[in-house]
DOLOFI-860322 format. One record per residue (C-alpha): x, z, y; residue in three letters. Coordinates in pm, whole numbers, padded with zeros to 5 digits, always signed. Each point is the difference from the previous one (the first is absolute). Layout:
BEGIN
XZYALA ...
***
This chain:
BEGIN
+19918-27264-07293MET +00064+00205-00255ILE +00090-00178-00341GLY +00042-00367+00209HIS +00335-00182-00055ASP +00123-00071+00362LEU +00180-00304+00017GLY +00023-00043-00379GLY +00269+00301+00070ARG -00092+00316+00145TYR -00271+00231-00273GLU -00206+00220+00229ILE +00047+00339-00142LEU -00197+00200+00221THR -00059+00061+00399ARG +00186+00231+00189ILE -00060+00021+00358GLY -00148-00257+00306GLY -00033-00029+00333GLY -00219-00169+00249GLY +00242-00306-00041MET +00048-00020-00381ALA -00043+00144-00370LEU +00311+00110-00215VAL -00026-00005-00337TYR +00288+00127-00265LYS +00053-00310-00217ALA +00255-00113-00280HIS +00211-00300+00038ASP -00034-00170-00324VAL +00346-00181+00064LEU +00240+00241+00096LEU -00194+00279-00204ASN -00024+00242+00281ARG -00239+00171+00212ASN -00087-00099+00367VAL -00262+00023+00303ALA -00176-00238+00089VAL -00175-00012+00331LYS -00311-00240+00009VAL -00150-00109+00336LEU -00389+00092+00081ARG -00204-00203-00040GLN -00178-00020+00350GLN +00358-00104+00116PHE +00031-00312-00249VAL -00169-00250+00247ASN +00241+00060+00307ASP +00234-00250+00005GLU +00214+00156+00286GLU -00010+00343-00188PHE +00127-00159-00371ILE +00253-00194+00196ARG +00147+00294+00201ARG -00066+00218-00350PHE +00195-00207-00216ARG +00272-00057+00260ARG +00080+00360+00072GLU -00009+00051-00354ALA +00290-00251-00059GLN +00164+00157+00279SER -00007+00377-00108ALA +00101-00153-00393ALA +00313-00083+00170ALA +00106+00385+00060LEU +00200+00125-00268SER +00041+00402+00053HIS +00002+00316-00204PRO -00286+00121+00229ASN -00215-00300-00001VAL -00240-00105-00269VAL +00111-00324-00147SER -00228-00298+00083ILE +00058-00207-00377TYR -00300-00302+00068ASP -00229-00153+00237VAL -00316-00178-00133GLY -00302-00144-00021GLN -00276-00047-00253GLU -00319-00202+00087ASP -00125+00229+00294ASP +00251+00320-00095THR +00269+00055+00215HIS +00249+00257-00129TYR +00341+00100+00029ILE +00197+00178-00325VAL +00248+00276+00092MET +00191+00267-00146GLU -00226+00293-00178TYR +00173+00349+00150VAL -00158+00277-00281GLU -00030+00280+00231GLY -00239+00131+00277HIS -00071-00119+00368ASN +00139+00196+00301LEU -00325+00107+00107ASN -00108+00127-00335GLU +00302+00224+00004ILE -00102+00112+00378ILE -00343+00099-00108GLN +00117+00196-00311GLU +00359+00165+00179ARG -00013-00042+00363ALA +00163+00162+00214PRO +00311-00124-00185LEU +00314+00187+00014GLN +00230-00176+00276ALA +00258-00099-00238ASP -00251-00206-00191GLU -00134-00130+00300ALA +00322-00110+00160VAL +00109-00179-00365ARG -00327-00179-00012ILE +00027-00108+00383ALA +00367-00085-00049MET -00091-00250-00288GLN -00288-00157+00164ILE +00253-00039+00347ALA +00196-00199-00245ASP -00242-00230-00109ALA -00114-00056+00360LEU +00336-00090+00075ASP +00044-00261-00288HIS -00354-00170+00113ALA +00089+00024+00348HIS +00343-00169-00060GLN -00210-00264-00178ASN -00201-00043+00308HIS -00300+00137-00173ILE -00249+00254+00170ILE -00172+00218-00251HIS -00292+00097+00246ARG -00194+00231-00191ASP +00273+00285-00121ILE -00218+00286-00131LYS -00023+00243-00285PRO -00250-00208-00200HIS +00292-00267-00007ASN +00288+00207-00123ILE +00041+00027-00371LEU +00192+00251-00187ILE +00108-00008-00289GLY +00078+00219-00297LYS +00386-00006+00051ASN -00098+00104+00375GLY +00114-00313+00152ARG -00204-00151+00288VAL -00101-00329-00012LYS -00219-00167+00332VAL -00263-00261-00075THR -00217-00237+00165ASP +00256-00164+00188PHE -00082-00254+00254GLY -00398-00004-00124ILE -00124+00177+00286ALA +00104-00251+00247ARG -00265-00221-00182ALA -00274+00143+00163VAL -00211-00138+00209THR -00256+00095+00276SER -00250-00087-00219SER +00072+00246-00260THR +00091+00282+00249ILE -00417+00102+00009THR +00013-00037-00387GLN -00085+00338-00203THR +00331+00199-00090GLY +00214-00273+00189SER +00132+00206+00271VAL -00130+00310-00051ILE +00255+00085-00215GLY +00293-00097+00222SER -00086+00079+00321VAL +00103+00383-00048HIS +00322-00158+00002TYR -00041-00274+00285PHE +00297-00025+00267SER -00096+00017+00356PRO +00097-00401+00031GLU -00185-00031-00344HIS -00324+00148+00140ALA +00068-00188+00327LYS -00049-00328-00236GLY +00373-00116+00175ILE +00277-00143-00208ASN +00155+00270-00233THR +00306-00003-00115GLY +00261+00222-00197GLU -00038+00316+00196LYS -00388-00009-00034SER +00128+00064-00357ASP +00184+00287+00089LEU -00303+00157+00154TYR -00191+00005-00262SER +00266+00159-00216LEU +00058+00276+00239GLY -00389+00055-00080ILE +00069-00019-00349VAL +00255+00270+00033LEU -00187+00205+00190TYR -00281-00015-00249GLN +00221+00103-00273MET +00156+00310+00200LEU -00406+00121+00122THR -00213-00142-00249GLY -00196-00125+00295LYS -00054-00358+00207LEU +00122+00046+00389PRO -00294-00154+00106PHE -00357+00004-00167LEU -00328-00139+00176GLY -00347-00081-00091GLU +00032-00359-00041SER +00313-00241+00009PRO +00000-00102+00374ILE -00001+00357+00120SER +00316+00059-00269VAL +00165-00322+00165ALA -00074+00124+00411LEU +00156+00354-00137LYS +00327-00167-00098HIS -00048-00215+00335LEU -00080+00299+00241GLN +00055+00363-00162GLU +00288+00210-00108ASN +00021+00161-00376PHE +00029+00336-00105GLU +00365+00078-00047GLU +00084+00013-00366PRO +00181+00331+00006ARG -00333+00170+00172VAL -00175-00100-00271VAL +00318+00057-00276ASN +00212+00297+00141PRO +00243-00074-00295HIS +00088-00378+00126ILE +00387+00010+00107PRO +00020-00117+00353GLN +00232-00272-00100SER -00258-00159-00224VAL -00277+00082+00300GLU +00217-00220+00253ASN -00020-00312-00272ILE -00370+00009+00004ILE +00005+00048+00394LEU +00238-00298+00037LYS -00170-00217-00244ALA -00339+00060+00175MET +00038-00062+00359ARG -00249-00226+00135LYS +00286-00157+00238ASN +00186-00250-00266MET +00304+00031+00156ASN +00003+00378-00025GLU -00014-00048-00396ARG +00309-00066-00236TYR +00165-00352+00013HIS -00035-00085-00331SER -00113+00128-00380ALA +00380+00067-00049HIS +00029+00207+00317GLU -00261+00201-00090MET +00127+00033-00380GLN +00321+00130+00127ALA -00193+00247+00218ASP -00151+00108-00316LEU +00296-00014-00234ASP +00158+00321+00240GLY -00288+00171+00127CYS +00017+00299-00278LEU +00361+00074+00068ARG +00022+00361+00088PRO +00188-00103+00303ASP -00325-00191+00114ARG -00311+00190-00120ILE -00045+00199+00286ASN +00145-00215+00284GLU -00199-00033+00331PRO -00350-00171+00041LYS +00019-00355+00080ILE -00121-00077+00336THR -00081-00387+00169PHE +00010-00112+00347ASN -00318-00047+00167ALA -00027-00389+00025VAL -00294-00163+00206ASN -00267-00194-00166ASP -00067-00270+00237MET -00312-00071-00213GLU -00115+00344+00053GLU -00283+00066+00296THR +00080+00224+00287ARG -00128+00152+00303VAL +00256-00065+00288MET +00054+00247+00293PRO -00189-00094+00334ALA +00281-00105+00254ILE -00027+00272+00289ARG +00113-00010+00340GLY +00049-00227+00270ASP +00311-00256+00004VAL +00027-00025+00408ARG +00233+00291+00148GLN -00168+00228+00210GLU +00184+00267+00274THR -00222+00298-00013SER -00007+00152+00372PRO +00191+00320+00008VAL -00193+00299+00141PRO +00083+00083+00339GLU +00039+00383-00057ARG +00237-00079-00274ALA +00194-00279+00190GLU +00063+00273+00309GLN +00088+00243-00307ALA +00297-00233-00133VAL +00143-00096+00357VAL +00005+00396+00113SER +00183+00065-00274GLY +00251-00273+00051ALA +00061+00130+00288ALA +00001+00354-00052ALA +00337-00101-00232GLU +00165-00209+00221GLU -00032+00282+00278GLU +00139+00246-00255GLU +00262-00189-00157ASP +00111-00147+00318GLY +00138-00335+00051PRO +00239-00091-00324LYS +00318-00131+00089PRO +00125-00339-00191ARG +00261+00086-00238ALA +00397-00118+00049ASN +00127-00160-00283GLY -00360-00197-00157GLY +00257-00205-00184TRP +00142+00239-00270LYS -00325+00048-00182LYS -00055-00334-00129PRO +00380-00040-00072LEU -00016+00323-00268THR -00295-00124-00150VAL +00158-00367-00053VAL +00310+00191-00142GLY -00183+00241-00246VAL -00201-00276-00124THR +00292-00205-00087LEU +00202+00312-00164VAL -00325+00070-00195LEU -00003-00388-00117LEU +00354+00014-00095ALA -00046+00308-00222LEU -00317-00183-00165ILE +00184-00311-00090ILE +00290+00224-00111TRP -00231+00217-00252GLY -00173-00357-00131PHE +00304-00135-00083ILE +00126+00311-00185TRP -00327+00046-00203LEU +00036-00399-00084LEU +00361+00085-00137GLY -00133+00265-00207LYS -00310-00205-00144LEU +00181-00248-00051ASP +00065-00002-00390VAL +00172-00221-00253ALA -00203-00287-00171GLU +00069+00000-00387VAL -00124-00304-00239GLU -00342+00118-00196VAL +00102-00054-00363PRO -00234-00192-00232SER -00136+00219-00268VAL -00293-00210-00160VAL +00015+00046-00342GLY +00216+00269-00014LYS -00074+00370-00190PRO -00116+00222+00282GLU +00324+00232-00077ALA +00201-00259+00080GLU -00179-00124+00288ALA -00001+00312+00143ARG +00350+00034-00033GLN +00082-00358+00165MET -00254+00082+00303ILE +00208+00340+00064GLU +00328-00129-00058ALA -00093-00262+00274ALA -00069+00309+00225GLY -00385-00088-00049LEU -00281+00268-00093LYS -00275-00077-00240VAL -00347+00072+00119GLN -00119+00286-00227ASP -00256-00020-00208PRO +00076-00353-00107VAL -00316-00232-00056THR -00077-00050-00376ARG -00253-00249-00141GLU -00025-00143-00354HIS +00162-00324-00058ASN -00020-00219-00337LYS +00297-00216+00063GLU +00242+00274+00141ILE +00113+00268-00214PRO -00098+00386+00101LYS +00252+00158+00248ASP +00118-00366+00132GLN +00002-00071+00390VAL -00295-00233+00067ILE +00059-00037+00385SER +00154+00141+00283GLN +00000-00029+00344THR +00240-00103+00229LYS +00150-00222-00219SER +00313-00242+00069ASN +00024+00143+00368MET +00248+00221+00192ARG -00162+00341+00127VAL +00129+00327+00189LYS +00192+00223-00249GLU -00229+00261-00114GLY -00329-00218+00025SER -00260+00103-00326LEU -00107-00290-00261ILE -00308+00004-00160GLU +00005-00103-00385LEU -00236-00126-00226THR +00040+00118-00363VAL -00159-00115-00309SER -00207+00249-00228ASP +00015-00274-00257GLY -00312-00180-00113PRO -00336+00232-00034GLU -00032+00196-00283LEU -00327+00036-00202GLU -00060+00327-00218GLU -00058-00100-00394LEU -00281+00094-00146LYS -00066+00177-00343ASP -00147-00241-00185TYR +00048+00159-00358VAL -00357-00007-00143GLY -00132-00274+00210LYS -00046-00350-00165THR +00269-00237+00055LEU -00181-00252+00165GLN -00124+00281+00255SER +00370+00042+00087ALA +00088-00345+00020ILE -00314-00072+00273ASP +00136+00318+00197GLU +00338-00103-00007LEU -00110-00348+00103GLY -00140+00091+00313ALA +00313+00213+00101LEU +00198-00352-00062GLY +00139+00048-00336ILE -00019-00301-00258THR -00058+00011-00349GLU +00383-00145-00022LYS +00121+00310+00137GLN -00235+00201-00275ILE +00125+00032-00354THR -00220+00094-00312VAL +00111+00189-00321ASP -00305-00022-00233PRO +00052+00295-00285VAL -00268+00152-00243PHE -00162+00278+00115SER -00312+00190-00084GLU -00133-00067+00371LYS -00239-00301+00068GLU +00183-00342+00007PRO +00169-00068+00398ASP +00035+00378+00089THR +00319+00098+00176ILE +00157+00239-00176LEU +00279+00035+00190GLN +00186-00156+00318GLN +00365-00051+00170THR +00054+00105+00260PRO -00227+00272-00001ASN -00331+00099+00260GLY +00097+00105+00338GLY +00355-00169+00041GLU -00006-00227+00287GLU +00092-00348-00015PHE +00068-00306+00138ASN -00253-00281-00057PRO +00247-00274+00036GLU +00233+00107-00261SER -00193+00204-00193PHE -00034+00023-00382GLU -00215+00201-00266ILE -00049-00009-00385THR -00308+00163-00156PHE -00023+00102-00359MET -00303-00131-00083VAL -00236+00091-00293SER -00113-00265-00262LYS -00217+00230-00197GLY +00080+00106-00364ARG +00257-00183-00224GLU -00219-00285-00144THR +00035-00062-00422VAL -00238-00359-00154PRO -00304+00152-00157MET +00023-00050-00397PRO -00232-00177-00193ASN -00186+00279-00228LEU -00331-00227-00061ILE +00007-00017-00435GLY +00231+00260-00013THR -00062+00351-00172SER -00065+00300+00243LEU +00328+00182-00123THR +00193-00349+00080GLU -00141-00004+00339ALA +00075+00371+00094LYS +00350-00026-00121ASP +00023-00345+00267LEU -00166+00197+00258ILE +00250+00269-00019LYS +00292-00165-00002ALA -00144-00220+00298ASN -00005+00306+00191GLU -00408-00049+00030LEU -00273+00258-00043VAL -00250+00014-00232LEU -00242+00306-00022GLU -00253+00105-00274ASP -00262-00062+00233ALA +00071-00371+00054ASP -00029-00068-00392ILE -00306-00165-00036LEU -00182-00103-00373TYR -00225-00250-00041GLU -00086-00188-00304PRO +00083-00364-00065SER +00036-00278-00258TYR +00294-00165+00134LEU +00271+00352+00008HIS +00056+00229-00302GLN -00058+00350+00048LYS +00224+00172+00241ASP +00125-00360+00119PHE +00048-00043+00391VAL -00289-00224+00103ILE +00112-00034+00409SER +00182+00174+00241GLN -00060+00067+00365ASP +00057-00034+00286PRO +00307-00186-00064TYR +00039-00321-00227ASN +00266-00096-00186PRO +00325-00080+00221ASN -00112+00143+00300ASP +00241+00205+00231LYS -00124+00360-00050VAL +00173+00282+00207ALA +00158+00261-00245LYS -00236+00308-00036GLY -00335-00212+00018ALA -00300+00072-00201LYS -00153-00236-00303ILE -00327+00051-00140SER -00034-00152-00351LEU -00297-00139-00236ARG +00057+00044-00332VAL -00208-00089-00276SER -00208+00221-00234SER -00053-00219-00265GLY -00325-00236-00051PRO -00316+00114+00143PRO -00195+00241-00236ALA -00240-00311-00113ASP +00272-00206-00104ALA +00033-00085-00395LYS +00321-00065-00188GLU -00007-00234-00288HIS +00299-00086-00265GLN +00041-00349-00131PHE +00227-00005-00282ASN +00142-00322-00063ILE +00109-00038-00387VAL +00210-00352+00049ILE +00216-00220-00235SER +00241-00259+00086PRO -00104-00324-00062ALA +00247-00066-00293GLU +00080+00273-00227ALA +00353+00114+00021GLY +00053-00179+00336LYS -00002+00172+00334THR -00286-00098+00241SER -00028+00131+00372GLU -00326+00171+00098VAL -00107+00065+00318ARG -00293+00181+00087ILE -00238+00010+00382VAL -00266+00222+00059TYR -00279+00069+00327THR -00194+00295+00039ASP -00081+00204+00305ALA +00370+00013+00121ARG +00027-00386+00041GLY -00011-00307-00156ASP +00256-00184-00246ASP +00216+00284+00010ILE +00328-00081-00217GLU -00025+00291-00282TRP +00371-00167-00171GLY +00124-00220-00245LYS +00120+00072-00299ARG +00256-00130-00274GLN -00156+00002-00377ILE +00135-00096-00319THR -00300+00175-00202GLY -00338+00134+00061THR +00006+00268+00266GLN -00297+00180+00173THR +00027+00036+00410PHE -00290+00231+00134PRO -00114-00079+00382VAL -00190+00211+00179THR -00225-00074+00289VAL -00209+00161+00215VAL -00353-00130+00073VAL -00221+00099+00354ALA -00363+00022-00059PRO -00225-00351+00027GLU +00377-00185-00116SER +00184-00104-00272GLU +00363-00038-00115ALA +00151-00265-00230SER +00337-00014-00164VAL +00158-00394-00058VAL +00275-00061-00290VAL +00249-00269+00025TYR +00225-00045-00301ARG +00288-00281+00069ASP -00149-00060+00344ASN -00332-00120-00181GLN -00325+00168+00099PHE -00049+00187-00368ILE -00370+00231+00079ASP -00163+00138+00237ARG -00216+00352-00008LYS -00220+00150+00295THR -00175+00320-00035ILE -00310+00101+00284THR -00044+00376+00176TYR -00335+00024-00225ASP +00154-00111-00338GLU +00263+00270+00089LEU -00295+00257+00074ALA -00166-00069-00398GLN +00322-00067-00134GLY +00342+00116-00090SER +00321+00049+00216ASP +00179-00251-00216SER -00026-00337-00137SER +00266-00223-00228THR +00092-00335+00028VAL +00133-00167-00300THR +00209-00328+00043ILE +00163-00116-00316PRO +00287-00244-00070GLY -00069-00362-00104ASP +00139+00116-00384ASP -00126+00372+00090ALA -00107+00196-00334PRO -00346+00065-00056PRO -00150+00265+00213ASP +00108+00330-00057GLY +00329-00097-00187GLU +00327+00130+00190GLN +00292+00101-00131THR +00083+00395+00044GLN +00307-00155+00208ALA -00277-00158+00240GLU -00193+00275+00002VAL +00284+00282+00094ASP +00090-00242+00276ASP -00308-00052+00127SER -00042+00379+00039ASP +00333+00028+00178GLU -00120-00274+00250GLU -00316+00142+00047THR +00138+00380+00092ASP +00214-00175+00277GLU -00213-00182+00156GLU -00310+00308+00029GLN +00374+00159+00158GLN +00014-00291+00238GLN -00348+00012+00116GLN -00011+00362+00068GLN 
***
């Protein structure tokens, strides 16, 4: 799969995980230019139509979840036999890795993680989605500390045909609820049982139930009690242990009624007044499914009269007779009617006193009723004043929670609103802590793209980021300064940040140094704040360039953008090669007509190139023009003369001829009415000498 372009959009980069049902890959979404995680169904399940149908349905249901603690699902698709789900990529570690590395965790860290998991479960349960596979492997912790729950709804797709697959259930049976182990329908409270086990494992570093096989572990969930957390780790606060004990009750009715209730209990469990609260107890509830031994019914149902022994009967009669003889016959009291009358009178008096006391007590307890003022939306201080002015009291401490829409210290809700209550009643307030703030990292020294990616994971868009590029010695795209600074807290909703980013050194257009003298080249390099060291000047022979003239420049071509301070190297001509020979043609030429002006044009071909223009001259008398050519071994050189745009003469000399002859030769071109050979006026000779000197200087 690695390197495959899934769905024509998701480029698979590397494998990052996998389980019994699917493999997970890191991929790049080429359409939106972001990294994603792609979960691909294992090939052994692609022919199970019922499994695929549930897989797709549950994945689509999970895609409807939108919560900061739930991994977002972006896409569901199929390519040939490959079924895949595209989801948010979270850069960080899963909770199982953190437990293996650092358990037992501190109570505050474990509670913070559990609260975020409970928040995610509450959102899912409200959307009628049961996770059914809550375990540390499915809890991701981002680099910013944000908890993300993944695999929502996927566990429900497992059918009976997959329970024997290696790894499908073994990894999760340690987090089964008892009802899950029984195979009956599981609901929201099963997720809370699993969350209780995750909290147990974070705080103790061990699982509550272990066994030699998945079946034995499942039976322990049904039948056995686990070792209490504080026995394993005495540093666990009693209030936190109470939450675990309640979440992990085998009887569903004794657990939390909802994830929200469990989250609320976690939120306050570390308050000083709760840390050492009494250990939670539960009423014994008979489980009708338990197998019991019933006690046997003893005794006879018929009543029997036991005969009194004769000696005992005689003793009783004798005792009675003796008592009668001793006391004698008792006379009947006179006025026997007075005693019942006294009793009735006393009873009536007592009843009257009770009724009178009850009426008096009711009068004392009859407290005036007052109207509860509505303080929702008011600042906390003002709300307290309004409640106390109405004769009521505020329940302390008030409940505080983060809220994106309501400003900090403003009342979100209250109890007993829009009703009359007894004067002095307590009113509970929920006050906003404002939006949940994140701590800003220090990105100075990092690349701009890495900062954008990290901020994007926190919900910061590129519109909230301002980039100020400046020239710097640092590498391009390196962050030099940020505003605000690292360590400050910020609200992702309204956050704005400015990065001063290096765009590298200031650049200049590279000058064209080819064909210039070395001295001129050095001046241009210095003027553009570039660097040329002596070691970077390389000499080599050249037919095309005169000695000490630049042949080539590296590594930048003319007009390239070059950072100031960049190093330049030059290749400079040391003159023609040692085996090259020079020859001078002395061209003596007269005007076409004596006394009139003619235009002379000379072209030569040698080792430096073909048909090289020597130049044009205007003459009115006979003049001599020296033309120097360079001849390479096994080659030749030639000179061609034109007068008034007409070809006049061509002269050629070979390398071998130069090796045997002189270094110069003369080419004489007379005019149409030129004097005999060798006859020149003194003025013409002087002019010819001056031109010869000038041409030689130009050639040099």
